[in-house]
C-alpha positions as CSV (number, residue, x, y, z in Angstrom):
1,X,28.1,-80.6,55.5
2,X,25.9,-83.4,56.7
3,X,24.2,-80.8,58.6
4,X,24.2,-78.0,56.8
5,X,21.9,-79.8,53.8
6,X,20.2,-81.3,57.0
7,X,19.0,-78.0,57.8
8,X,18.1,-76.5,54.1
9,X,16.2,-79.8,53.6
10,X,14.5,-78.6,56.5
11,X,14.0,-75.0,55.7
12,X,11.9,-75.7,52.5
13,X,8.7,-77.1,55.0
14,X,8.9,-74.6,57.8
15,X,9.3,-71.4,55.2
16,X,5.8,-73.5,53.6
17,X,4.3,-74.1,57.1
18,X,5.2,-70.5,57.8
19,X,4.1,-68.6,54.9
20,X,-0.1,-68.3,55.3
21,X,1.0,-67.7,59.1
22,X,3.4,-65.1,58.2
23,X,0.4,-63.5,55.7
24,X,-1.9,-63.8,58.9
25,X,0.2,-62.3,60.9
26,X,0.7,-59.1,58.4
27,X,-2.9,-59.1,58.4
28,X,-3.4,-58.7,62.1
29,X,-0.6,-56.1,61.8
30,X,-1.9,-54.2,58.8
31,X,-5.2,-53.6,61.0
32,X,-3.2,-52.0,63.4
33,X,-1.3,-50.1,60.5
34,X,-4.6,-49.1,59.0
35,X,-6.1,-48.0,61.7
36,X,-2.8,-46.1,62.7
37,X,-2.8,-44.3,59.0
38,X,-6.5,-43.4,59.5
39,X,-6.8,-42.0,63.1
40,X,-3.7,-39.9,62.1
41,X,-5.2,-37.9,59.7
42,X,-7.9,-37.3,62.1
43,X,-5.1,-35.6,64.0
44,X,-1.8,-36.0,66.6
45,X,-4.1,-36.7,69.5
46,X,-6.3,-38.9,68.6
47,X,-3.0,-41.1,67.1
48,X,-1.6,-40.7,70.6
49,X,-5.1,-41.8,72.2
50,X,-5.0,-44.7,70.0
51,X,-1.2,-45.6,70.6
52,X,-2.1,-45.2,74.6
53,X,-4.8,-47.3,74.6
54,X,-3.5,-49.7,72.0
55,X,-0.5,-50.4,74.1
56,X,-2.5,-50.9,77.8
57,X,-5.1,-53.7,75.7
58,X,-1.5,-55.4,74.3
59,X,-0.6,-56.0,77.7
60,X,-4.1,-58.5,78.1
61,X,-4.1,-59.5,74.7
62,X,-0.5,-61.0,75.1
63,X,-0.8,-62.8,78.3
64,X,-3.4,-64.6,76.9
65,X,-1.9,-65.3,73.8
66,X,0.8,-67.0,76.0
67,X,-1.8,-69.2,78.0
68,X,-3.0,-70.6,75.0
69,X,0.6,-71.0,73.1
70,X,0.3,-74.9,74.4
71,X,-2.8,-75.7,72.1
72,X,-0.1,-75.4,69.0
73,X,2.7,-77.0,70.8
74,X,0.7,-79.8,72.3
75,X,-1.7,-80.3,69.4
76,X,1.7,-80.7,67.0
77,X,3.0,-83.3,69.3
78,X,-0.6,-84.9,69.8
79,X,-1.1,-84.8,65.9
80,X,3.3,-86.4,65.3
81,X,2.3,-88.9,67.8
82,X,-0.3,-90.1,65.0
83,X,-3.8,-89.2,68.2
84,X,-6.4,-87.0,66.5
85,X,-8.5,-87.3,69.3
86,X,-6.1,-85.9,72.0
87,X,-5.5,-83.0,69.5
88,X,-9.3,-82.4,69.5
89,X,-9.6,-82.9,73.1
90,X,-6.6,-80.1,73.5
91,X,-8.8,-77.3,71.3
92,X,-11.8,-78.0,73.6
93,X,-10.0,-77.4,76.5
94,X,-8.1,-74.4,75.1
95,X,-11.1,-73.3,74.0
96,X,-12.7,-73.4,77.4
97,X,-8.9,-71.3,79.0
98,X,-9.4,-68.6,76.4
99,X,-13.4,-68.2,77.5
100,X,-12.6,-67.9,81.2
101,X,-9.4,-65.8,81.3
102,X,-10.6,-63.7,78.2
103,X,-13.7,-63.1,80.3
104,X,-11.8,-62.4,83.6
105,X,-9.4,-60.0,81.7
106,X,-12.3,-58.1,80.0
107,X,-13.5,-57.2,83.5
108,X,-9.8,-56.6,84.5
109,X,-9.7,-54.0,81.7
110,X,-12.9,-52.3,82.8
111,X,-12.0,-51.5,86.0
112,X,-8.3,-50.5,84.8
113,X,-10.6,-47.8,82.0
114,X,-11.8,-45.9,85.3
115,X,-7.8,-45.2,86.1
116,X,-6.2,-43.9,82.3
117,X,-5.5,-40.5,84.2
118,X,-3.1,-42.2,86.4
119,X,-0.8,-43.1,84.3
120,X,0.8,-39.7,83.8
121,X,-0.3,-38.9,79.8
122,X,-1.5,-35.9,78.7
123,X,-5.3,-34.7,79.9
124,X,-6.1,-34.3,76.2
125,X,-4.9,-38.1,75.0
126,X,-6.7,-39.6,78.1
127,X,-9.8,-37.8,77.5
128,X,-10.4,-39.1,73.7
129,X,-8.8,-42.5,74.5
130,X,-10.9,-43.7,77.0
131,X,-14.5,-44.6,74.6
132,X,-11.8,-46.2,72.1
133,X,-9.8,-48.2,75.1
134,X,-13.3,-49.9,77.1
135,X,-14.6,-50.7,73.4
136,X,-11.5,-52.6,72.1
137,X,-11.2,-54.6,75.6
138,X,-14.2,-56.0,74.3
139,X,-12.9,-57.5,71.3
140,X,-10.0,-59.4,73.4
141,X,-12.4,-62.5,74.3
142,X,-13.4,-63.2,70.4
143,X,-10.3,-62.4,69.7
144,X,-8.5,-64.9,72.1
145,X,-11.4,-67.5,71.0
146,X,-9.7,-67.1,67.6
147,X,-6.2,-67.5,68.3
148,X,-7.5,-71.2,69.6
149,X,-9.1,-72.3,67.0
150,X,-6.3,-70.5,64.5
151,X,-3.5,-72.3,66.1
152,X,-5.2,-75.8,66.1
153,X,-5.9,-75.5,62.4
154,X,-2.2,-74.3,62.0
155,X,-0.7,-77.3,64.0
156,X,-3.6,-79.3,61.8
157,X,-1.7,-78.7,58.9
158,X,-4.0,-76.3,57.4
159,X,-2.9,-72.8,58.0
160,X,-4.4,-71.1,54.6
161,X,-7.8,-70.5,55.8
162,X,-7.1,-69.0,59.0
163,X,-4.9,-66.6,57.1
164,X,-7.7,-65.6,54.8
165,X,-10.3,-64.4,57.4
166,X,-7.6,-62.4,58.7
167,X,-7.2,-60.8,55.4
168,X,-10.9,-60.4,54.8
169,X,-10.6,-58.9,58.4
170,X,-8.3,-56.2,57.6
171,X,-10.3,-55.3,54.3
172,X,-13.4,-55.2,56.5
173,X,-11.8,-53.0,59.1
174,X,-10.5,-50.5,56.7
175,X,-14.0,-50.1,55.4
176,X,-15.7,-49.9,58.6
177,X,-12.7,-47.3,59.4
178,X,-14.1,-45.4,56.2
179,X,-18.1,-45.2,57.8
180,X,-17.2,-44.5,61.0
181,X,-14.1,-42.5,61.6
182,X,-14.9,-40.1,59.2
183,X,-18.7,-40.2,58.6
184,X,-19.3,-41.3,55.3
185,X,-22.0,-43.3,53.8
186,X,-24.9,-41.5,56.0
187,X,-22.9,-42.6,59.5
188,X,-22.0,-40.6,61.9
189,X,-17.9,-39.4,62.5
190,X,-16.9,-40.7,65.2
191,X,-13.5,-40.4,65.3
192,X,-11.2,-42.4,67.6
193,X,-14.5,-44.8,69.0
194,X,-15.6,-45.3,65.2
195,X,-12.0,-47.6,65.1
196,X,-13.0,-49.4,68.2
197,X,-16.1,-50.1,66.9
198,X,-14.7,-51.5,63.2
199,X,-11.9,-53.4,65.5
200,X,-14.7,-55.0,67.6
201,X,-17.1,-56.5,64.9
202,X,-14.0,-57.7,62.4
203,X,-12.7,-59.6,65.1
204,X,-16.1,-60.9,66.4
205,X,-17.0,-61.7,62.7
206,X,-13.3,-63.5,62.1
207,X,-13.8,-66.1,65.2
208,X,-17.4,-66.8,63.9
209,X,-16.3,-67.7,60.6
210,X,-13.4,-69.9,61.5
211,X,-15.3,-72.0,64.1
212,X,-17.8,-72.7,61.5
213,X,-15.2,-73.4,58.9
214,X,-13.0,-75.9,61.1
215,X,-16.3,-77.9,61.8
216,X,-17.3,-78.2,58.4
217,X,-13.5,-79.1,56.6
218,X,-13.4,-82.8,56.3
219,X,-9.7,-82.7,56.6
220,X,-10.3,-81.8,60.5
221,X,-13.0,-84.0,60.9
222,X,-11.0,-86.8,62.3
223,X,-10.1,-84.6,64.9
224,X,-12.9,-82.3,65.7
225,X,-14.3,-83.0,69.6
226,X,-17.6,-85.1,68.9
227,X,-19.0,-84.5,71.9
228,X,-18.2,-80.9,73.3
229,X,-19.8,-81.2,76.9
230,X,-18.0,-84.1,77.6
231,X,-16.0,-84.0,81.2
232,X,-13.1,-81.5,81.3
233,X,-9.8,-83.2,82.2
234,X,-7.5,-81.7,84.7
235,X,-4.6,-83.3,83.7
236,X,-4.9,-81.5,80.1
237,X,-5.4,-78.1,82.0
238,X,-2.4,-79.0,84.1
239,X,-0.4,-79.8,81.1
240,X,-1.4,-76.5,79.6
241,X,-0.8,-74.2,82.2
242,X,2.5,-75.7,82.7
243,X,3.9,-74.6,79.4
244,X,1.2,-71.2,79.4
245,X,2.0,-69.5,82.8
246,X,5.8,-69.4,82.2
247,X,5.2,-68.6,78.4
248,X,2.6,-65.9,79.9
249,X,5.2,-64.2,82.0
250,X,7.9,-64.4,79.1
251,X,5.3,-62.4,76.8
252,X,4.5,-60.4,79.8
253,X,8.3,-59.4,80.5
254,X,8.5,-58.4,76.8
255,X,5.0,-56.4,77.0
256,X,5.7,-54.8,79.8
257,X,9.1,-53.2,78.9
258,X,7.3,-52.0,75.4
259,X,4.2,-50.8,77.1
260,X,6.2,-49.0,80.1
261,X,8.5,-47.7,77.1
262,X,5.2,-46.4,75.6
263,X,4.5,-44.6,78.6
264,X,7.7,-43.1,79.9
265,X,7.5,-42.0,76.3
266,X,4.0,-40.3,76.3
267,X,5.8,-38.5,79.3
268,X,7.7,-36.5,76.6
269,X,4.4,-35.1,74.8
270,X,1.8,-36.1,72.1
271,X,4.7,-35.4,69.6
272,X,7.1,-38.1,71.1
273,X,4.5,-40.6,71.3
274,X,3.0,-40.1,68.3
275,X,6.1,-40.6,66.6
276,X,7.0,-44.1,68.7
277,X,3.7,-45.3,67.6
278,X,4.4,-45.1,64.3
279,X,8.0,-46.2,64.7
280,X,6.6,-49.3,66.8
281,X,4.0,-50.0,63.9
282,X,6.7,-50.2,61.4
283,X,8.9,-52.6,63.3
284,X,5.8,-54.8,64.7
285,X,4.7,-55.3,60.8
286,X,8.2,-57.0,60.2
287,X,8.2,-58.3,63.4
288,X,5.4,-60.5,62.2
289,X,7.7,-62.2,59.1
290,X,9.8,-63.7,62.1
291,X,6.8,-64.3,63.9
292,X,5.7,-66.4,61.6
293,X,8.6,-68.4,61.3
294,X,8.7,-69.0,64.8
295,X,5.2,-70.4,65.0
296,X,6.0,-72.5,61.8
297,X,9.0,-74.0,63.7
298,X,7.5,-74.3,67.1
299,X,4.7,-76.7,65.6
300,X,7.5,-78.9,63.3
301,X,9.9,-79.3,66.5
302,X,6.9,-80.3,68.2
303,X,5.7,-83.0,65.8
304,X,9.2,-84.1,65.6
305,X,9.4,-84.3,69.3
306,X,6.0,-85.9,69.3
307,X,7.7,-88.5,66.5
308,X,10.4,-89.4,68.5
309,X,13.1,-87.8,65.6
310,X,15.9,-85.8,67.7
311,X,17.9,-85.7,64.8
312,X,15.5,-83.1,63.2
313,X,15.1,-80.6,66.0
314,X,18.6,-78.6,65.3
315,X,18.2,-78.1,61.4
316,X,14.5,-76.8,62.0
317,X,15.5,-74.8,64.6
318,X,18.8,-73.3,63.2
319,X,17.4,-73.0,59.6
320,X,14.7,-70.8,61.1
321,X,17.0,-68.7,62.8
322,X,19.0,-68.3,59.5
323,X,15.9,-67.6,57.7
324,X,14.7,-65.1,60.1
325,X,18.4,-63.2,60.5
326,X,17.9,-62.7,56.4
327,X,14.3,-61.4,56.5
328,X,15.5,-59.0,59.2
329,X,18.5,-57.8,57.5
330,X,16.4,-56.7,54.2
331,X,13.9,-55.0,56.2
332,X,16.6,-52.9,58.9
333,X,18.5,-51.5,55.5
334,X,14.9,-50.3,54.4
335,X,14.5,-48.4,57.7
336,X,17.8,-46.9,58.1
337,X,17.5,-46.0,54.7
338,X,13.4,-44.8,53.9
339,X,12.2,-44.1,57.9
340,X,11.1,-40.5,57.2
341,X,9.5,-41.8,53.9
342,X,8.0,-44.3,56.3
343,X,6.4,-42.1,58.6
344,X,5.0,-39.6,56.0
345,X,3.0,-41.8,55.5
346,X,1.0,-42.0,58.5
347,X,1.1,-38.4,59.4
348,X,1.4,-34.3,58.3
349,X,3.4,-33.4,61.2
350,X,6.8,-32.6,60.8
351,X,8.2,-32.6,64.2
352,X,6.3,-36.3,64.8
353,X,7.8,-37.2,61.1
354,X,11.8,-36.4,61.8
355,X,11.4,-38.1,65.2
356,X,9.6,-41.2,63.8
357,X,12.0,-41.6,61.3
358,X,15.5,-41.3,63.8
359,X,13.6,-44.4,65.7
360,X,13.4,-46.1,63.1
361,X,16.9,-45.9,62.0
362,X,17.7,-47.1,65.7
363,X,15.0,-49.9,64.8
364,X,16.9,-51.1,61.8
365,X,19.5,-52.3,64.4
366,X,16.9,-53.4,66.8
367,X,15.5,-55.5,64.1
368,X,18.0,-58.3,63.9
369,X,17.9,-59.4,67.8
370,X,13.8,-59.0,67.7
371,X,14.3,-61.7,65.2
372,X,16.8,-63.8,67.1
373,X,14.7,-63.4,70.7
374,X,11.3,-64.0,69.1
375,X,12.5,-67.5,66.9
376,X,14.6,-68.6,69.8
377,X,11.7,-68.3,72.2
378,X,9.7,-70.3,69.5
379,X,11.9,-73.5,68.8
380,X,12.2,-73.5,72.9
381,X,8.6,-73.4,72.8
382,X,8.1,-76.5,70.7
383,X,11.1,-78.3,73.1
384,X,8.7,-77.5,75.9
385,X,11.5,-75.4,77.4
386,X,9.9,-72.1,79.0
387,X,11.1,-71.5,82.4
388,X,14.9,-71.0,81.4
389,X,13.4,-69.1,78.7
390,X,11.4,-66.5,80.8
391,X,14.4,-66.1,82.9
392,X,16.3,-64.7,80.1
393,X,13.2,-62.1,79.0
394,X,13.2,-61.5,83.0
395,X,16.6,-59.9,82.3
396,X,16.3,-59.0,79.1
397,X,13.9,-56.7,79.4
398,X,13.3,-55.7,83.2
399,X,16.9,-55.4,84.2
400,X,18.3,-54.1,80.8
401,X,15.8,-52.7,78.7
402,X,13.2,-50.9,81.1
403,X,15.6,-49.2,83.5
404,X,18.3,-48.5,80.7
405,X,15.1,-46.7,78.8
406,X,14.2,-44.7,82.1
407,X,17.8,-43.9,82.7
408,X,19.3,-43.2,79.2
409,X,16.1,-41.8,77.3
410,X,14.6,-40.0,80.4
411,X,17.1,-39.3,83.4
412,X,19.9,-38.2,80.7
413,X,17.1,-36.4,78.0
414,X,18.0,-38.5,75.0
415,X,14.6,-38.8,74.8
416,X,12.7,-41.3,72.7
417,X,15.7,-42.4,70.9
418,X,17.2,-43.2,74.3
419,X,14.5,-45.3,75.0
420,X,14.7,-47.1,71.5
421,X,18.0,-48.1,72.4
422,X,18.0,-49.3,75.7
423,X,15.4,-51.8,74.0
424,X,17.3,-52.9,71.4
425,X,19.9,-53.8,74.3
426,X,17.6,-55.9,76.2
427,X,16.6,-57.5,72.5
428,X,19.8,-58.2,71.7
429,X,20.7,-59.8,75.3
430,X,17.9,-62.0,74.6
431,X,18.4,-62.6,71.5
432,X,21.8,-64.4,72.2
433,X,21.1,-66.6,75.1
434,X,17.9,-68.0,73.6
435,X,19.7,-69.2,70.7
436,X,22.3,-70.3,73.1
437,X,19.9,-71.9,75.2
438,X,18.6,-74.2,72.0
439,X,21.9,-75.2,71.0
440,X,22.6,-76.7,74.2
441,X,19.3,-78.2,74.7
442,X,19.5,-80.1,71.2
443,X,23.3,-81.1,71.9
444,X,22.3,-83.2,74.6
445,X,19.5,-84.6,72.7
446,X,20.9,-86.0,69.1
């Protein structure tokens, strides 16, 4: 009974921190949903092209996000240990890491963009995806800089302004889409390419505005770096890479599985890929709730560890898991009974709507496991435990989800639905074993 009371007591501050993070994450996904909805009105082929290019972009984006996750964890620990100057130094090193790695990724993406036809997609899809892909590749650097700044702000207990900036970015992106996709206001109708320009402009302005606000915020001032050109610390980079590289690998396994699933579904034709894009966009939107919870719980566990309060670890972690399963249960019901209606909001093609509705029924089940695995990974990250979770995700996605998707979906002829069932099986494995790992580690620490 006492442990349950501690869990509910810790859940309130976790939810308080998670709320603006969730809203910000939803805003970020709303940008993708807005793009999908507005591009879908142009046609099925442009929507499939957006899915193809967006999934390739997501692979590089997730690598950068994983590498920068130590900013949140280490800043939270430094804050818990009452070391504001160290928080600022970690931000400075995180921004350098984002710049170097993001710049390198842009170059690799540009080279890869010359080989898009090798992915086996329909020729008409590759033709419209190419220009859009090159433009959103340029947005990778500002979006990674924004993520480093955002994680610093959230770990310092200032999550609301990043949330408002992301929300404003969605509105800006939608307005620019209206001008550039359809050619309103005297602008040329650029279609899918116009959506790429909208995304690039919105992400760049978001990073600039967030950096300016952090520099001016009085609450942040004690932790804001006083000398940006000071010699960089090898030990800080090593600490970040010890956490960031396995975290990137962990996210890479998951991202590659979903990207490969999209490519396999693309082999089945533009209708299957468009339906997948709609269903995965809806699932990704609800996923933001548990991702926000995972981020908040990770920061709070890191802060408790930095303050040497091990008795708080299990209540924070299990409280977040319970809340996440509650959220995802509600969304699962919505997907199971309202899938066709949701799909119809994106496109008018009845074949796409019918298939997307079936995929959302599968998503109703994998929602629960997806929430458990992301929160499990987050709370373990707060403990700086990343190597075993990386192995768990490798098995889940590369030995279960991906081979299962090919066998059951492509080889056995069950199509996109079969691929999605295999993804659900991989998520179930990851969710169960990551939660068990957290239970084992915290039992030893209490």
